[in-house]
C-alpha positions as CSV (number, residue, x, y, z in Angstrom):
1,X,0.1,118.9,-65.9
2,X,4.0,119.3,-66.7
3,X,5.7,117.5,-69.3
4,X,8.0,114.4,-68.5
5,X,7.4,111.5,-66.3
6,X,4.5,111.7,-64.0
7,X,3.8,109.4,-61.0
8,X,0.1,109.4,-59.9
9,X,0.4,109.3,-55.9
10,X,-3.1,107.8,-55.7
11,X,-3.3,104.0,-55.7
12,X,-5.4,102.5,-58.6
13,X,-8.5,102.2,-56.3
14,X,-10.9,101.6,-59.3
15,X,-9.1,98.2,-59.8
16,X,-11.4,96.9,-56.8
17,X,-14.4,97.7,-58.9
18,X,-12.9,96.2,-62.0
19,X,-12.3,93.1,-60.2
20,X,-15.6,93.0,-58.7
21,X,-17.2,93.7,-61.9
22,X,-15.5,90.7,-63.5
23,X,-15.3,88.4,-60.5
24,X,-18.5,89.0,-58.2
25,X,-17.0,87.0,-55.4
26,X,-13.4,88.0,-56.3
27,X,-12.6,90.5,-53.6
28,X,-12.6,89.3,-50.0
29,X,-11.0,92.4,-48.5
30,X,-9.4,95.7,-50.0
31,X,-7.4,98.3,-48.1
32,X,-5.3,101.2,-49.0
33,X,-2.2,101.9,-46.5
34,X,0.4,104.4,-47.2
35,X,-0.6,105.0,-50.7
36,X,-0.5,101.3,-51.4
37,X,-3.8,99.3,-52.5
38,X,-4.0,95.7,-51.2
39,X,-6.7,93.3,-52.3
40,X,-7.3,89.7,-50.8
41,X,-8.8,87.4,-53.4
42,X,-9.9,83.9,-53.1
43,X,-7.1,81.3,-53.7
44,X,-9.6,79.6,-56.5
45,X,-9.7,82.8,-58.4
46,X,-6.1,84.0,-58.3
47,X,-5.2,82.7,-61.6
48,X,-8.1,84.0,-63.2
49,X,-7.8,87.3,-61.7
50,X,-4.2,87.5,-62.6
51,X,-4.9,86.9,-66.1
52,X,-7.7,89.6,-66.2
53,X,-5.4,92.2,-64.6
54,X,-2.7,91.3,-67.1
55,X,-5.0,91.5,-70.2
56,X,-7.6,94.2,-69.3
57,X,-6.5,97.4,-71.0
58,X,-7.5,99.4,-68.2
59,X,-5.3,97.7,-65.7
60,X,-2.6,96.5,-67.9
61,X,-0.6,94.8,-65.1
62,X,1.9,93.4,-67.3
63,X,4.7,92.8,-64.7
64,X,4.9,90.6,-61.6
65,X,7.6,92.4,-59.8
66,X,7.5,90.1,-56.7
67,X,5.7,87.0,-55.3
68,X,6.5,85.9,-51.8
69,X,5.0,83.6,-49.1
70,X,4.6,84.4,-45.5
71,X,3.8,82.1,-42.7
72,X,1.7,83.1,-39.5
73,X,0.9,81.5,-36.2
74,X,-2.2,81.8,-34.3
75,X,-4.4,83.3,-37.1
76,X,-7.5,82.1,-38.9
77,X,-5.2,81.3,-41.7
78,X,-1.5,80.0,-41.9
79,X,-0.1,81.2,-44.9
80,X,-0.4,84.5,-47.4
81,X,0.9,84.5,-50.9
82,X,1.6,88.1,-51.9
83,X,1.8,89.3,-55.4
84,X,3.2,92.7,-56.3
85,X,2.1,93.7,-59.7
86,X,3.1,96.8,-61.7
87,X,1.6,98.4,-64.9
88,X,4.4,99.8,-67.0
89,X,1.7,101.6,-69.3
90,X,-0.5,103.1,-66.5
91,X,2.3,103.4,-63.9
92,X,0.1,101.6,-61.4
93,X,1.0,99.2,-58.5
94,X,-1.3,96.5,-56.9
95,X,-0.9,93.9,-54.3
96,X,-2.8,90.9,-54.3
97,X,-2.9,88.3,-51.4
98,X,-4.2,84.9,-51.2
99,X,-4.7,83.3,-47.7
100,X,-4.1,79.4,-47.1
101,X,-4.5,77.0,-44.5
102,X,-1.8,74.4,-43.9
103,X,-1.7,71.8,-46.9
104,X,-3.9,74.0,-49.0
105,X,-2.8,74.7,-52.5
106,X,-2.9,77.8,-54.6
107,X,-3.1,77.7,-58.4
108,X,0.2,78.7,-60.0
109,X,0.3,82.1,-62.1
110,X,3.3,81.0,-64.2
111,X,1.1,80.6,-67.2
112,X,0.3,84.6,-66.8
113,X,3.7,85.7,-65.7
114,X,6.5,83.1,-66.8
115,X,8.8,84.9,-64.2
116,X,6.7,83.5,-61.4
117,X,8.3,80.3,-61.9
118,X,11.3,80.7,-59.6
119,X,9.4,82.9,-57.2
120,X,6.8,80.3,-56.6
121,X,9.7,77.6,-56.3
122,X,11.2,80.0,-53.7
123,X,7.9,80.2,-51.6
124,X,7.6,76.6,-51.7
125,X,11.0,75.8,-50.6
126,X,11.4,78.3,-47.9
127,X,7.8,78.6,-46.6
128,X,6.2,75.3,-47.7
129,X,3.4,76.7,-50.0
130,X,2.3,74.5,-52.8
131,X,1.5,75.8,-56.1
132,X,-1.0,73.7,-58.3
133,X,-0.2,73.5,-62.0
134,X,3.4,74.8,-61.5
135,X,5.7,73.3,-64.4
136,X,8.6,72.3,-62.0
137,X,7.8,72.6,-58.2
138,X,10.9,71.7,-56.5
139,X,13.4,73.0,-54.2
140,X,15.4,75.9,-55.6
141,X,17.8,76.9,-52.5
142,X,17.6,74.1,-50.0
143,X,18.8,70.4,-50.9
144,X,16.1,68.1,-52.3
145,X,16.0,65.8,-49.1
146,X,15.6,68.7,-46.6
147,X,12.4,68.2,-44.8
148,X,11.8,71.6,-43.4
149,X,11.0,75.2,-44.6
150,X,13.5,77.7,-43.1
151,X,11.2,80.9,-43.2
152,X,8.3,79.4,-41.3
153,X,7.7,80.7,-37.8
154,X,8.1,77.4,-36.4
155,X,11.5,76.9,-37.9
156,X,14.0,76.4,-35.1
157,X,16.7,78.7,-35.9
158,X,19.2,76.9,-33.6
159,X,19.0,73.8,-35.6
160,X,17.6,71.4,-32.9
161,X,14.4,69.3,-33.4
162,X,11.0,70.5,-32.3
163,X,7.7,68.7,-31.8
164,X,6.7,70.5,-35.1
165,X,9.7,69.3,-37.2
166,X,9.6,66.7,-39.9
167,X,12.5,64.3,-39.8
168,X,15.7,65.5,-41.5
169,X,19.0,67.1,-40.9
170,X,19.1,70.7,-39.4
171,X,19.9,73.5,-42.0
172,X,23.0,74.4,-40.0
173,X,24.8,73.3,-36.8
174,X,22.9,76.2,-34.8
175,X,24.1,78.0,-31.9
176,X,23.8,75.0,-29.6
177,X,26.8,73.4,-31.5
178,X,29.0,76.2,-31.9
179,X,31.2,75.1,-29.1
180,X,32.2,72.0,-31.2
181,X,33.2,73.9,-34.1
C-alpha cells in the first residue's frame, strides 16, 4: 500500500460479528448498501452497544457524527432513530438504527457521546422521539408550548388542523392564509 492516507472502500462488516459476540440478540438486521453498513439493534440495547462500539479497541467508534429521527406511516414501526458513527483511528463508518412504535422511548446515548445531547433534543423537538435518561430533554427549535412535531409525516404543512394534530397554534400561517398576509 502506498504511503499517505488510505480510505478502505469496504465497510467494517466484521462489526456485525463483534456486536453479535458481545450481544447475542443485539443484531436484528444488517445490510450493506452502496458501501455503507447499517445495523438495526434493539432499542433496549442501543446504549450498551454504543458504549461497546466506542470502547472496543477493534471498533473505536469515538465519534457520533449524526443522530436523527425519521417518522414513517404504514409500517410495522413508526420511527427510526439513526446513529452515524465514525472511527478516527480505524477510518470506519457504521450506521446504527433503532425502530420504535408511537409512545415508546429509546435510551439516551449522551453518556457515551456528549455531543448527542442537542441531536437527541432536535429529534425530540422535530419528530417527537423521546429519549429515556436524557439530561435536558426539551424543545430546541420550536417554542416550548408548541404541541406538534413539524418533521412528522402527518404534519399539515399548510398549518391547518388535522384529526391527528394535538391542540396548539400552527407553526406558520400556511398557504391557506397567505391571502390575508
